[in-house]
C-alpha positions in Angstrom: 0.4 -0.1 -0.2 1.2 3.5 -0.7 3.0 5.4 2.1 0.4 8.2 2.2 -2.5 5.5 2.7 -0.1 3.6 5.4 0.3 6.9 7.2 -3.6 7.9 6.9 -4.3 4.3 8.5 -1.9 5.0 11.5 -3.3 8.6 12.0 -7.0 6.9 11.9 -6.0 4.2 14.1 -4.1 5.8 17.0 -5.1 4.1 20.5 -6.8 0.9 18.5 -7.4 -2.3 20.8 -5.8 -5.6 21.2 -5.2 -7.6 18.0 -7.6 -9.9 16.6 -7.4 -13.6 16.5 -7.5 -14.2 13.0 -6.8 -17.2 10.4 -5.5 -17.2 7.0 -6.1 -19.7 4.6 -4.0 -22.9 5.0 -2.8 -21.7 8.7 -2.1 -18.8 10.7 -1.7 -15.4 9.1 1.6 -13.5 9.3 2.5 -10.0 8.5 4.3 -11.0 5.3 1.8 -12.7 2.9 4.7 -13.8 0.4 3.8 -11.2 -2.0 0.1 -12.4 -2.1 -2.9 -10.1 -1.9 -4.2 -10.0 1.7 -7.7 -9.3 2.6 -9.9 -9.4 5.7 -13.3 -11.1 6.2 -14.9 -9.5 9.3 -18.1 -10.9 10.9 -20.6 -9.3 13.1 -20.1 -12.1 15.9 -19.7 -15.7 16.7 -22.2 -18.4 15.4 -22.4 -21.4 13.4 -23.2 -19.2 10.6 -20.1 -17.4 10.7 -18.0 -20.7 10.8 -19.6 -21.8 7.4 -18.6 -18.3 6.2 -15.1 -18.8 7.2 -14.7 -22.0 5.2 -16.1 -20.4 1.8 -13.6 -17.5 2.3 -10.9 -19.5 3.1 -11.7 -21.8 0.2 -11.7 -18.6 -2.1 -8.0 -17.8 -0.8 -6.9 -21.3 -1.8 -8.6 -21.2 -5.1 -7.3 -17.7 -6.1 -3.9 -17.7 -4.5 -4.5 -15.0 -2.0 -4.3 -14.6 2.1 -7.4 -14.0 4.1 -7.7 -13.3 7.8 -11.2 -14.2 9.2 -12.2 -12.3 12.4 -15.1 -13.2 14.6 -15.4 -10.4 17.3 -17.5 -11.8 20.3 -17.8 -8.5 22.1 -20.1 -6.3 20.2 -19.8 -3.0 18.4 -16.7 -2.0 20.3 -14.9 -5.1 19.7 -15.5 -5.2 16.0 -14.3 -1.5 15.9 -11.0 -2.3 17.4 -10.4 -5.5 15.4 -11.2 -3.4 12.3 -8.7 -0.7 13.3 -6.0 -3.0 14.1 -6.4 -4.9 10.7 -6.0 -1.6 9.0 -2.6 -1.1 10.4 -1.5 -4.4 8.9 -1.7 -2.6 5.3 -4.3 -5.2 3.9 -5.5 -5.0 0.3 -9.2 -5.1 1.1 -11.9 -5.9 3.6 -15.3 -7.2 3.9 -17.3 -6.2 6.8 -20.9 -7.3 8.1 -21.6 -3.9 10.4 -23.3 -4.3 13.6 -24.7 -0.9 13.7 -24.8 0.6 10.3 -25.8 3.9 11.0 -23.4 4.5 13.8 -20.5 3.1 12.0 -20.6 5.0 9.0 -17.7 7.5 9.8 -15.6 4.9 11.0 -16.3 2.7 7.7 -15.9 5.7 5.8 -12.3 6.2 7.3 -11.4 2.6 6.5 -12.8 2.9 3.0 -10.0 5.9 2.6 -7.3 3.4 3.4 -8.0 0.0 1.7 -11.0 -1.4 -0.6 -14.2 -1.7 1.6 -17.0 -4.1 1.0 -20.1 -5.1 3.3 -21.4 -8.6 3.5 -24.4 -10.0 5.1 -25.8 -6.8 6.5 -24.9 -3.8 4.6 -23.9 -0.1 5.5 -25.7 1.6 2.5 -24.8 5.2 3.6 -21.0 4.6 3.8 -18.6 4.6 1.2 -18.5 1.0 0.8 -18.1 -0.4 -2.8 -20.5 -3.2 -2.8 -22.8 -5.3 -0.8 -22.6 -9.1 -1.0 -25.7 -10.8 0.4 -29.4 -11.0 0.2 -32.2 -8.6 0.0 -33.2 -9.1 3.9 -36.5 -7.1 3.2 -37.6 -9.8 0.7 -36.2 -12.6 2.8 -38.2 -11.7 5.8 -41.3 -11.4 3.3 -40.7 -15.1 2.5 -40.1 -15.9 6.2 -43.7 -14.4 6.6 -45.0 -16.8 4.0 -43.7 -19.9 6.1 -45.6 -18.4 9.3 -48.6 -18.1 7.3 -48.4 -21.6 6.2 -47.9 -22.6 9.8 -51.0 -20.5 11.1 -53.1 -20.5 7.9 -56.2 -19.2 10.1 -54.2 -16.5 11.9 -52.8 -16.1 15.2 -50.4 -14.4 17.5 -46.8 -14.2 16.8 -43.5 -13.1 18.8 -40.3 -12.3 17.0 -36.9 -13.2 18.4 -33.6 -11.6 17.2 -30.0 -10.7 18.2 -30.2 -6.7 17.7 -32.2 -4.6 15.6 -29.3 -2.0 14.8 -27.9 -4.4 12.1 -29.2 -3.5 8.9 -30.0 -7.0 8.0 -32.1 -7.7 11.2 -34.3 -4.6 10.7 -35.2 -5.5 7.2 -35.8 -9.0 7.8 -38.1 -8.4 10.6 -40.0 -5.7 8.6 -40.3 -8.0 5.8 -42.1 -10.5 8.1 -44.3 -7.8 9.6 -45.6 -6.6 6.2 -46.1 -10.0 4.9 -48.2 -11.0 7.8 -50.1 -7.8 7.6 -50.5 -8.0 3.7 -48.9 -4.7 3.1 -47.3 -3.4 0.2 -43.5 -3.4 -0.3 -41.7 -0.9 1.5 -38.2 -1.4 3.0 -38.0 2.0 4.7 -41.0 1.3 6.7 -40.0 0.6 10.6 -42.9 -0.4 13.1 -41.7 0.2 16.9 -40.4 -3.2 18.4 -42.4 -2.8 21.6 -45.8 -2.3 20.8 -48.1 -5.3 19.6 -49.0 -4.7 15.7 -52.5 -6.1 14.8 -53.6 -6.9 11.3 -56.8 -8.6 10.0 -55.6 -12.5 10.8 -52.3 -12.0 12.8 -51.2 -10.0 15.6 -47.2 -9.6 16.2 -47.0 -9.3 20.0 -43.5 -7.7 19.8 -39.9 -8.2 19.2 -37.4 -9.4 21.6 -33.6 -8.9 21.4 -30.5 -10.6 23.1 -27.6 -8.8 21.9 -26.1 -12.3 20.9 -26.4 -13.4 24.4 -27.7 -17.1 24.2 -28.8 -17.5 27.8 -30.9 -14.0 27.1 -32.1 -15.6 23.9 -33.5 -18.8 25.8 -34.9 -16.6 28.5 -36.9 -14.4 25.8 -38.6 -17.6 24.5 -39.2 -19.0 28.1 -40.9 -15.7 29.1 -42.9 -15.4 25.9 -44.2 -18.9 26.5 -45.1 -17.8 30.1 -46.7 -14.5 29.4 -48.6 -15.8 26.2 -49.4 -19.5 26.8 -51.8 -19.8 23.9 -49.0 -18.0 21.6 -49.4 -19.6 17.9 -45.7 -19.1 16.6 -42.3 -18.2 17.7 -40.0 -16.7 14.7 -36.3 -16.7 15.3 -34.6 -14.4 13.0 -30.9 -15.0 13.7 -29.3 -18.4 13.4 -29.2 -19.2 17.1 -32.7 -18.3 18.0 -34.8 -21.3 16.6 -32.5 -24.1 18.4 -33.0 -22.0 21.6 -36.7 -21.5 20.9 -36.9 -25.4 20.7 -35.1 -25.8 24.0 -37.7 -23.4 25.8 -40.5 -25.5 23.8 -39.2 -28.8 25.2 -38.7 -27.8 28.7 -42.3 -26.3 28.9 -43.7 -29.3 27.5 -44.8 -27.3 24.4 -42.8 -28.9 21.7 -44.9 -29.6 18.7 -47.7 -27.5 20.2 -46.5 -23.8 19.2 -45.1 -23.4 15.7 -41.5 -22.5 15.1 -40.4 -20.6 12.0 -36.5 -19.8 11.9 -33.8 -18.2 9.7 -30.4 -19.9 8.5 -29.3 -23.5 8.9 -28.4 -24.5 12.4 -28.6 -28.4 12.5 -31.0 -28.3 15.5 -33.3 -26.2 13.1 -33.0 -28.6 10.4 -33.6 -31.7 12.3 -36.7 -29.7 13.8 -38.0 -29.3 10.2 -37.5 -33.0 10.0 -39.3 -34.1 13.1 -42.2 -31.7 12.5 -41.5 -29.2 15.4 -40.2 -26.5 13.1 -42.4 -25.4 9.9 -39.5 -24.0 8.0 -36.5 -21.9 7.8 -35.4 -19.2 5.4 -31.6 -19.9 4.8 -28.9 -17.8 3.4 -25.6 -18.9 1.6 -23.0 -18.0 4.2 -20.5 -20.2 2.4 -20.9 -18.1 -0.8 -20.9 -14.9 1.3 -17.3 -15.9 2.3 -16.3 -17.1 -1.1 -17.7 -14.1 -3.3 -16.5 -11.5 -0.8 -12.8 -12.6 -1.3 -13.5 -13.0 -5.1 -14.9 -9.6 -5.3 -12.1 -8.1 -3.3 -9.4 -9.7 -5.3 -11.0 -8.4 -8.7 -11.2 -4.9 -7.0 -7.4 -5.3 -6.0 -6.6 -6.0 -9.4 -8.4 -3.0 -10.7 -11.5 -4.9 -12.4 -14.0 -2.2 -11.5 -16.8 -4.1 -13.6 -17.2 -6.5 -10.9 -19.5 -3.9 -9.2 -23.1 -3.8 -10.5 -24.9 -0.5 -11.2 -26.7 -1.0 -8.1 -23.8 -1.9 -6.0 -25.5 -5.1 -4.8 -24.4 -8.8 -5.5 -27.3 -10.9 -4.8 -26.6 -14.4 -3.1 -30.2 -15.3 -3.2 -32.1 -16.7 0.2 -34.1 -20.1 -0.1 -36.9 -21.4 1.7 -36.4 -24.7 3.4 -39.4 -27.0 4.5 -39.7 -30.6 5.1 -39.9 -31.7 1.2 -36.5 -30.3 0.7 -34.5 -30.2 4.0 -32.5 -33.3 3.3 -31.4 -32.4 -0.2 -30.2 -28.9 1.3 -28.7 -30.4 4.3 -26.9 -33.1 2.5 -25.2 -30.3 0.2 -24.4 -28.0 3.2 -22.5 -30.9 4.8 -20.5 -31.8 1.8 -19.4 -28.2 1.5 -18.2 -28.4 5.3 -16.6 -31.5 4.7 -19.0 -33.5 7.0 -20.9 -36.9 6.6 -24.3 -36.7 5.3 -26.8 -36.4 7.8 -28.7 -39.8 8.8 
């Protein structure tokens, strides 16, 4: 990287935090990548979802002959900021970030974009100077999730939404998509219903939205509290990967497994097994493996000056897929093949 850019990075990064734990393809990353381009792939937390994305990023690094540092901050917004700042001091050639709080990270992301090639993945920061977003349309995915809820409760009923945090662009959009689908509204991704008040439609009532800030104990407690407060609730919807398995645990311990409908997001094995068993109606899956792979592929192309990799709308779509009982095994076998795991029994 040019000296001026390096100086800008160091000026921006004065007082940064501890160095992140990171891994390069084929082993631990080192300051000298042997002349290979070096990129960073930064998640918004720690989850099985991100383990799949890590495998995709590292496979791309191997295929494309580059180095990649995969960083999974577990301490929320401040830790993600510190880790991004630390990575930039290493003169990386590009970075893919899943922002935790896009609105409040715009300034920091813009400073990073001045130093290196910045893209977003999984969750976007559309007001920042990121070059492109790699992921799915979370509002559309939310509406698809809402359709699964309608299948679970065809006559209508009460619904509670559970999610990690609403500061993330992806969480806000998928939540709104579910609500708008259940209320048969027109498409409007800019709409935002307050999370605390019940939202009533002709057939469905969304009782509220409970957040857990990636705290698994809190996530399970949210499900337990919902069952206690609303013993006749119709459906619990988990919008982050770890939410549906914890909902299932709460239902089993409360003696309501199979009695309360469950709809989820992502491909946690417990969620997929629940679909097989009939305790989960369905889940809306992303493609974290391709999020990782495509992000590194895009960063390499940008490093080589191939600006045509960026579409006019600055959005590279990695489409979502609805998983139900009729296609869960086909999906699960393909997923395990990518992960190098045996096929599910």
